N, C-alpha and C positions, 0 to 999 in steps of 0.2 A: 267224055261226059258219061257218067254212069246212068244206066236206066233206072227209072223210078220203080222201086219194088212194089209188088202187089200188096194190097192191104190184107193183113191177117185179121182174124176175128178179134183178137185183142186190140189191135191198132184201130179197127173200125169202131169198137166200143170206146176206145180212148178219144177218138176224134169226135164222136157223136156226143159222148158224155163230158168231154173236155178234161176228164181226170179229176180225181178227188181234190187234189191241191188247188187246181184252178177254179173248182166250184167254190172253195172257201175264199179264194181271191176275188171271185166275182162279187160275193157278198161284201167283202171289204171295200172293193172299188166302188160298189154302189153307194156305200156310206160316205165315200170320198167325193161323190158327185160325178162319177164317170159313166153313169147310165147303165152299168151292167145289172142284170136281174139279181134280186136278192135271193140268196139261198142259205141253207144251214151250213155253218162252219163247224169244224171238228170239235171245238170247245164250246159250242152253243149249249145253253142249259138243257138238260135232258130230264125227262119225267122219271122219277124213281119207281121202283117196283110197287111200292105202297106208300101211303102218307108218311112223310118223314117227321121226326121230332126235332132233328137238327139239320141245319143247312150247311154248316161248315165246321171245321175242326181246328183248334189251336193245340198243338202238342208241345208241352213243356218238357223237354228231354234232359234229364239229369245224367250226363254221361259219366260212366264209371261205376255206377251201382250204389245209390244211397242206402244206408242201413235202415231197414224198417224197424229194427229193434231200438233205434235211437231217435226215431222221428214220430211214427204214428201207430206203433204196435208194441206197447209196453208189456213186459213179462215179469210179474212179481217173483216167480220161481227162479228166474235168472238172477235177480238181485239176491235172493235168499241163498242160492247155491253157488255164488261167485267163487271161482277158484276150484270147484269140484269137477270131476269128470262128467261128461255128458252121459246120462243114464240109459242111453240106447245107441244103436249103431249109427255111425255116420254114413253118408251116401257112399256107394261103391266107387263112383268117380268123383274125385275132388280136384280142385285146381291146385291147392297147396296143402301142406300138412298143418293142422291146427292142434292146439292143446286143450286145456280145460275151459270151463265156462267163464265168460267175461260179462259182468254186469254193465249196464249203461252208465256212463258218467253224467248223464243228464236226468233231471227230475221231470216227471210227467204230471200234468194237471188236466182236469176235465174242463171243457169249454162249451159255451153255447147251450141252447135249449136241448140239443141232442146229447149233451154230455160226452162228447168225443174226447178221448185222451190224446193230448199232443205234448211233445216234449218242449222244453224251454228253448230248443233250437229255433222254433218257428212261432214266435209270439204274435206276429202279424197275421200269418195264415190261420192261427188259432182263432182269431176273431171272425173267420169266414167259415168255420166248420159246419154251420147249419146250411150252407150251400153245397157242401161236398158230399160225394158218395164214395165211401172207402171200399176198396176190394182188398181184403187182407189175405187172400188165398191164391194169389197169382203164382204160377210156376212155369218154368221153361224147361229146356232140355240141354243147354250148353253152359258149362261153367267158365268158358273163355270169352273175353270181350268180343273178339271178332265174330265168332259164331253167334253169340247172344245178341249182338247188335243187328246182325243180318236177320236173325229169327224175329226180333221185335219189329224191324222195319219192313221185312219182306215176307215173313212167314216161313222162310227156309234158312237153315244155318249152313248149308253146304252147296247150294246152287245159286246162280245169279238170277233172281226173280224180280218182277216189278215191285216197287215199294208200295206201302199202303196209300201214300199220297197220290201215286200214279193210278192205282186202282180206283180211288175215290173220284179223281177227275175224269177217268175213263168212263165211270158209271154215271156221273152227274154233270160233267162239263163245268163251266164257270159262269158267274153272274156279271163279270166285267171283262169284255173282250179286249180291253186296253192294258190288262195286266196279266201276268202268268197265272194260271189256275192253281199252281202248287209252288210255294216259296219256302225255302228253308234258310233261316237266318243264322249266320255264323256256325255252320255245321262243322263237326269234326272231320278231319281228313284221314284220321286213323281208323283202324278196325273196320274195314269195309269201305270207308271213304264214299266215293260217288255211288257205289252200289246201294247205299242206304237211301238214296233219293233218286235212283235210276228208274227209268221206265222199262228197262231190259228189252223184252221182246214185244211189249206194247208199242204202238206208234210213238215216235219221238216227241210228238206234240204234248204228251202227258208226262214228260220228264220234269222233275223238280228243278227250279231255278235257284241256285245258291246265291245268297247275298252275303258276300264276304266269306270268312271261315273262322274257325276257333282261334286262330292266331292273330286275327285282325280286330282291333277295337270296334265296337258297334257303330261309333260315329264315323268311322272310315269305311264301313261295310256298305258301299253304295254301288249301284250299277255303273260299270265302267263305260266310257264313251256314250253316255246317255244323251249328249248333245253334240251336234256337228257345227262348230263355229265357222266352218269353211263353205258350207252349202246351205242355202235357205230351204225351207220345207218344200216349196213347190218344185225346186230342182231335184231334191231327193225323191219326191214322188214320181217325177219324170223318169229318173234313172231306174227306179223300181219297176215302173211300167215297161220300160225297154227290156229289163232283165226278165220280167214275166213273159214277154212276147218270145224271147229267145228260149226260155224254158218250155213254154207250150209247144213251140216248134219242135224242140227235141223230143218232148213226150209224144207228139204226133207220129214221130218216126219209131220210137223205141217202145211205146206203151207206158202205162203208169209205173212210176218208180217211187216207192215209199220214201227213200232217202231224199230224193229231190223234192217231193211234196213237203217233207218235214222242213227242209231248208227254206222253201218258199214261205211256209207259215212262220218260220222263225224270223225271216227278214221283215215280213209284214208286222208281226208283233213288236219287233224292235222299233220299227218306225212309229207305231202308235204309242209305244211306251215313252217316247221322247216328251210327250205332253203330260201323260198321267204320272209317271214314276217320280219326277222331281217334286211334284206336289205332295206325294205320299212321304217321301224321304225328308221333306222340310217340316220339322216339328215346331217351327217358330210360331205357328198359328195356334198351338196348344197353350191354354192358360197356364199361368204360374202355379195355380192350385193343382191342375191336372199333372203337370210335370213333377210337382212335389209328391203327389200321390204315388207315383212310380219310383220315387226315391232319386230323382234326377238332381236333387240338391245335395246329395251325399256321394262323394267320390267312390265309396265302396259299393253303392247300389247303382250308380249311374250307368255303367256299361250294360248290365242285364236289364236295368229299368228301361233303357232306350229300346232294347230288343222287344220287350213286352209291349211297350207303347207302339212300336212299329207293327207288332202283330195285331193289335186292336185296330190300327189304321188300315191295314190290309183287309182285316175281317169286315169292317164296315163298308168297304168298297167292293165286296163280293168275291174276294179270293177264297177258293174252296178249301184249301188245306195249307195251314201255316205251321211250320215247325220252328221252335226256338230252342237252341241247344246251349246248355250251360256246361262249358268245358274250358280247360286251359292245358298248357303243355306240362304242367308240374303236378298239381294236386288232384284235380278233378274230384270225383266222389269215391276214388279207389283207395281207401285207407287200409292198406295192408299193415301199416304201422302208423303211430301217432294219430289215432282215430279222433281224439278230442280236439286237437288243433285243426286237423283237416276238415272235419265236418263243421266245426264252428266257423271257419273261414267261408266254406261253401254256402252254408245256410244264411250267414250274414249277408252274402251277396244277393241271394235270390228271394229271401223271405218277404221283404217289403215290396219289391216289384210284382211278385206273384199275387200278393194280397191286393195291391193296387189295380192289377189287371182285372181280377175278379170283381172288385167293387166298381170299377169303371164300366165294365161290360154290363153289370147289373143296373147301374144308374142310367145307362143309355138304352136299356131294353134289349141289348144284344145277347145277354146270357141265356135268354129263353130259347134261342135257336142256334146258339154256338156251343159246341161241345168242347170243353177244356179238359185236357188229358195230361196228367202229371205222372212221371215215373222214370226209372232207369232200366237198364237191360237186365238187372237182377238185384237181389238184396245182399245182405252180408250174413256171415255165420255168427251164431251165438257163442262159438268157441273162439279162443284167442289165437292170433297169429303174431309172432314176433314180440310178444310181451304186451303190446298195447294197440293191436290192430285187429281187423276182422277180414276174413277171406271172402271170395266170391260165393254167393249162394243163390242158385237158380231154383232151389227146391221149394221155396215159399217166401213171398215178399208182398209188399203193399204198393198199390197204385191207387190214385183217386181220380174221379171224374167230377165235372161240375157242369150244370146247365144242360142244354140239349136233350131234355126229356128224362134225365136220370133222377132218382129219388134224392132229394136234399136231406142232409143230416142222417144218412143211412150207412149201415155197416154190413158188408156181405162177406161171409167166409171167415176162416180163422186159420192160424198156424198152431202147431202144438204148443205145449206149455213153456217151451224154451225158444220157440220161434224158428226152428230149423226147417220143418216140413209143412207145406200146406196140408191141412188135415180135415177141414170142414168146408163143404161147398166149393171144391177146388175149381179154379179158373185157369185153364191153360192159355198160353199166348194165342192159340188158334181160336179159343172161345172168346177171348178179349177182342180179337179182330172181327169175328162174326158179330159180336154185340155192337161194336162201333159202326160197322156197316149197316146193321139193322136200324140203329138210331138215325142213320142218314137215309133210311127208306130203301136200302139195298139188301136183297136176299143174297147172302154170301154163296149159296149153292148155284145161283143163277148168274152171278156176275163172273162170267167166264170169257176166256179168249183162246181161240184155237191156234196152236203153235206146235210145229214139229209132230203133227199127227194126233195131238190130243188136246182136250180142253183143260186149260189151267185156270186156277182161281187162287185168291189170296190165302185161303185156308186149306189149300191142297185137297185132301179127302177127309178132313176132320173139321172140328169146330161146332160148338153148340152155343146158341144165343142165350145169354144170361138174362132172362126176362124178369127175374126177381128185383133187379136194380132199377127197373124202369117205372116211371110214373104210370098210374092206371088212367 
């Protein structure tokens, strides 16, 4: 028989404080009626740095890079000079070779009281322009999908860093302890894959939970094994309690272990999700009118429409960050050729569901404190590739925001006369991230996490809040 080792300082603290994970479990078990003292769990709601304008984010990610020149940023000179050479130098680093200027194959019209120009690709979103805040001068640093996706999601295009959804949940927690704080619906597995919703070096409790992936129809994108037909709930609870006791005994000997604490939290969340998640995933309680609003009556809209409807259902239940990805294995928004057919297909699939989401959120009073964010990893070039396509363009493109404290019917920044470079009131990806965090009540310079000897943050050592787009 081995002698009992003397307690180290770390072990003494572990036994007296019972460890971070077990503190969270104590709160959970107290709610289950086990009599443990109630304490704060790692995803409990946290006080922001200052009063927030938004409580949650819905990110509508158009994977592949939609063309700003064919959607929300018309350029009359591009139409006039179609087929002529670009009258200034192209970027030093380009993804592919392009030729002369290519005009948009779609017509633009002004809409709403704000008079926003929208192409005929988005007739339904055009009806919502008075709720949208357009940023026409977004720019990034990477012309390749992989680096650009990582930059957009994590603030870095060459290191594995926590995603923006993880940073938001780390800073604010969640409003529903029975659901993940960060959910990504049908995410792409390409170009960074899980790194785009990873918590990286943040505690694993802030990891995004994927619901399906881009190759899975949204009606099949459900949490696997959400029910256990073989064991009743009280028996599952008993097994978790026994497992908890074993883990606490292990922690008492070894000291706190982040990986073990994350696993304990994941087991407990999975147990609680068995009650909550099926209710969210079951949209049969939505009225026929609501489902029609999202385009569920049209096979072309139904897949993305269900994703947007799920995003609203998660948002109203307190999920902090919800991402909805429009992507597929063939066309995406990456039209190096056949721009007209590719963008027509994509816009047809998302236009009605996006408008439905905005209208539904507004009707339910959720748009006021929900920040809706639309965009891709970059835009497209005004110069032609392959005769009828456009290449990647991170130098200047458009994103829009809605709700969550931004100015409705507002336009910020501009690209040059042909739409190649951001030229006025430029907004870098770091600036965009800083602004989104600010709307959530978080100071991007103070939202830090110490790792490997330094303090990390989403915006690294850059980023300026774009106050001009915010309501006064």
